[in-house]
N, C-alpha and C positions, 0 to 999 in steps of 0.2 A: 282682317288686318289688325283689329283691336286686340285680338288674342295674341298675335305675334308681338305687338308692342308690350303687352303685359308680361309675356315670357321673357323678353329682353330685359325688362325692368327688374324682374325677379333675379335673373342671372347676375345683373350688375350689383344688386343688393347683397347677394351671397358672396360675390367676389370681394366687395368692400369689407364685409364682416370677417371673412377669412384672412384678409390682409392685415386685419387689426390684431391678429394674434401676436403677442409680444415676442420679438426675436429671442430675448433673453430666456423666456420660459421654454421655448423650443430647444435652445442650447442646453438648458438644465436637464430637460428630459433625455436628450441625446447623451449627455454626460452620465446620467444615471444608468441608461441602457448600456453604455460602454463599460461602466464599473461592474455591472452585473455580468456582462460577457467576460470581462477580465477575471472576476472571481471564479466564474464557472470554468474558464480555461485553466486557471491555477489549480483548482481542485482536480481537474482531469489529469494535469501534468503530474500533480503530487501522487495521485492514485497509480498512474502509469509508472512513475519513478519507483513507487513501493513494489509494484509487481516485478519491475526489472531488477531491483536490488535483491529481491527474494530469489528470483531465477538464477542470478549470478552467484549468490551465496550458496544456493543448493548445488549448482554445477561445480563450484570451487571445492565444496565439501566432498563431492563424489570423487573429484580428481585427487584430493589429498588422501582419501581412503585407499584409492588404487595405489598411490605412491607408497603409503605405509605398508600395504600388503606385499608389494614387491620388495621393500626393504626387509620385511620380516622373513621372506623367502631367502634373500641374500644372506641375512644374518644366520639363519638356520644352516645354510650351506657352508658358511665360513666356520660355524661351530663344529659341523661334522668333519670338515677338513682339519680343524684344530685337534679334535680328538684322535683322528687318524695319525697325524704327525706325532702326537704325544705318545701313542701306542708304539709307533716305530722308534721314537726316541728311547722309550723304556727298553725295547728289545735290543737296540744297539748298545745300550748300557750293559745289558746282560752279556751280550756277545763280547763286549770290551773286557768285562770282568773275567770271562772264560779264557779269553786270549792272554790276558795278563797272568792268569794262573798257569796256563800252559807255558807261557814264556819263562816264568820263574822256575818251573819244573825242568824245562829243557835248556835252561841257560848254560848249564855245564855240559850239555850234549853236543850234538853236531852243529858246527858253525853255520852250515848252509840252512839247516832248519831254523836256527836262531835268527838268521837274516830274513828268512821268509816270514817268520812270525813277527819280526819287527816291522817288516813292510806291511803285513796285514794289519798290524796294530796301528800303524801310522795312517793307513787308508781308512780304517774304522774311525779313528779320531777325527780325521778330516771330514768324513761323512757326518760324524756327530756334530761337529762345529757348524757344518752347512745346515743341518736340520735345526740346530738351535737358532741360527739366523732366520730361517724360514718360519720357525715357530714365533719368534719375536715380531716378524713382519705381519703374521696372521693376527697376533694379539693387538698390534697397532691398528690393523684394519677393522678388527672387531670393536675396538674402542671408538674409532671414528664412526662406524656404522651405528653404534649405540647412541652416540651424541646426536647424530642426524635424526635417528628414530625418536629420541626424547624431544628434540626441538620440534619435529613435525607433529608429534603427539600433542605437545603443548599448544601449537598453533591450531591443530584440529579441534582441540577442546575449546579454545577461545572462539573459533569460528562457529562451532556448534552452539555455544552460548549466545553468540550474536544472532544466529538464525532463529534460535528458540525465542530470544527476546523480541525479534521482529515479528515472528509468527504470533507470539503472545499479544503484542500490541494490536495486530490486525484482527485477531480473534476477539480481543476486548472491544474493538471498534464495531465488529459485526454483531457481537452480543448486545452491545449498547443499542444498535439500530433495531435489532429484533425485539429487544425489551421495550424500546420506545414505541414500536409499531403495536405491540400487544397492549401496552397501557392506553394508547390512543383508541384502539379498537374496543377495549373494555369501556372506556369513558364515553365513547360516541356510538355505543351499540345501537341506540334507538334511532340514530341518524343515518347509519350506513344503508345504502340502497334507496335512500329517500333524498337524493340530490347530493350525497356525500360519499366519496370513496377514499380508501386508504391503501396505498400501494408502496412497495419497497423496490428500489432499483438503483444500481450504481452506487451502493453504499449510502443511500439517502432514503428518507421516508417522505412521501408526498400525500398531503391531505388536500384533495381536490373537492371544491364545493361549487355546485352549479349556481347560476344567477338566481334561480327561483327560491333557493334556500336563504340567500342573503339580501338581495336587493330587488326593488321594483324596477321595471324597465327604465333605463336611462338615469336611475337614481344612484347616489353615492351614500345614502343613509342605510345602515344595516337594520333589517327588520327584526322583530322580536325573536322569532325562531332561530334566526342566524346568530343573534347575540347569545342566545342560550348555548348553541353549539360552540361558539368561540370561547365562552367562559370555561367550558369543559376542556377545550384545547389548552387554554391559558393555565389551568391548574396543573395539567400534565407537564407543560413546559416549565412551570415554576419549580417542579421537583427534579428537573433534569437540566442542571445549569451548564453542562458541558456540550450543549447543542446550540448551533447557530441557526437563526430563523430568517428565512427569506419569504416575504409575502409578494406574490406576483399576481397582478390583475390582467385578465385577458378578455377581449371583446370579440364580436363577430366582425364581418367585413362590411356591414351596413354603415355608411357614413352618418355621423351625428348631424343634427340640424344646425349646430353652430350658434346656439343661443345661450345667453347667461354665462355662468362660469365655465361650463363644459363646452369647449369649442370643437373637440374631435374625439376620436376613440383613444388617442393617447391620454388626453386629460381624464377621460372616464376611467381608464384602467389604473392610472396612478392614484387618482382620488379614492377609488374603491380600496386599493391596497393600503393607503394611508388611514382610511376609516377603520380597517381591521386592526392595524397596528395600534391605534388609539384605544380600541376596545380591549385588546390584550393587555396593554400597559395599565389601563384603568382598573381592570378586574384581577390583577395579579401583581406579584412582586418581581416579575421578569425584568431583568436589566435591559434598559432601552438600547444599550450598546450591542446587544445580541440581535437586534431586529433590523431588517432592511426592507423598505417598501419600494416596490418596482412596478412599472407598468409595461406590459408587452404589446398593448394595443391589439391589433388584429393579426399580428405577424407570426404567431406560433399556434396555429389552429390544430385541434385534434383531428378534425375531419375537414377536408378541403372541398367537399361537395357544396354546391350552391343551393342547398335545400334548407327548409326551416328546421328540420331535425338536426342537420349538421351544425347550423348556426347556434342552436340551443346548446349543443355540446361545447362549442367554442366559447360561449359566454360563461366564464368560470373564474374562480380565484383559487390559486394554489398556495398552500403553506408548505414550503420545502425545508425540511429539517436535516441538517448536516452535522455529524459529530465533529468536534474540534480535533484537529490533527497535530496539536502542539507536541504531544508525547511521541507521536510517530516521527515528526521532524527531528526531534532530539536524538532518537535512535539512529536515524539516517546520518545526521551530522557526526555522531560519535564514530560510526562505521566508515 
């Protein structure tokens, strides 16, 4: 019975301590998490918008090329018809001249022949006028086709330039990410595989550091070997000013004891992220406005298994590096 009373007392003490967590601090942590989620969603939307714009521009370019090809065929056909009518026009001119000559020679001859020749001459002249009208019509059509072709060619050139510009910006962003990953790998060569991994996905570079590289269990103070690794990271970030930096703290699913400043896993993850931000700013000239400290608590595990090995993987801090997309947004707004 005494053990039961002791257990009840312990439970009451824990409940009182948990209820003492300031509501304002909880709301701040929720706001920070919401801001992180909003930024992540915005980046995903921007990336999806880029890919959609590029797909639409490529499809529109293919359609314009097809239209120009058809116009070129029509223009070639009109040109062929024009040359055919021109040849017929020249031949009719020759026939007309021959008839005029006959007419002049036979003018003093048979009246019937003269009338026949006059009739043939009139018919030839009528046909000649008709061919002239058809020739003018074809010339007008050719001029219209040429104007349309010139306009479409100019638009096609413009769209090709936009697509090339968009592709150039995307390539520049990918090259920057690849170059950043290489620089980090070179700088942290001695740490990779020893509690630190560097990966690249979704256009970002992730530097993931296990708890045993940075912190003692339950602590928010970065240990010596962790400080050394973070200094190397800070020097790389110092030389790459077009990169936004998000520090995310992660814990396992084992609840904190709720003593001292650290009341729960939310507190632990945020405080660890803040400690890393302070080390980076202290040991480099990285602009503080590029840095964001966030705590994810236990809610984004790498491994969901309830084993010590899985929990070890989940106790980590991630430095997420994202190229600034200002130039890309400018291209999209222009288009």
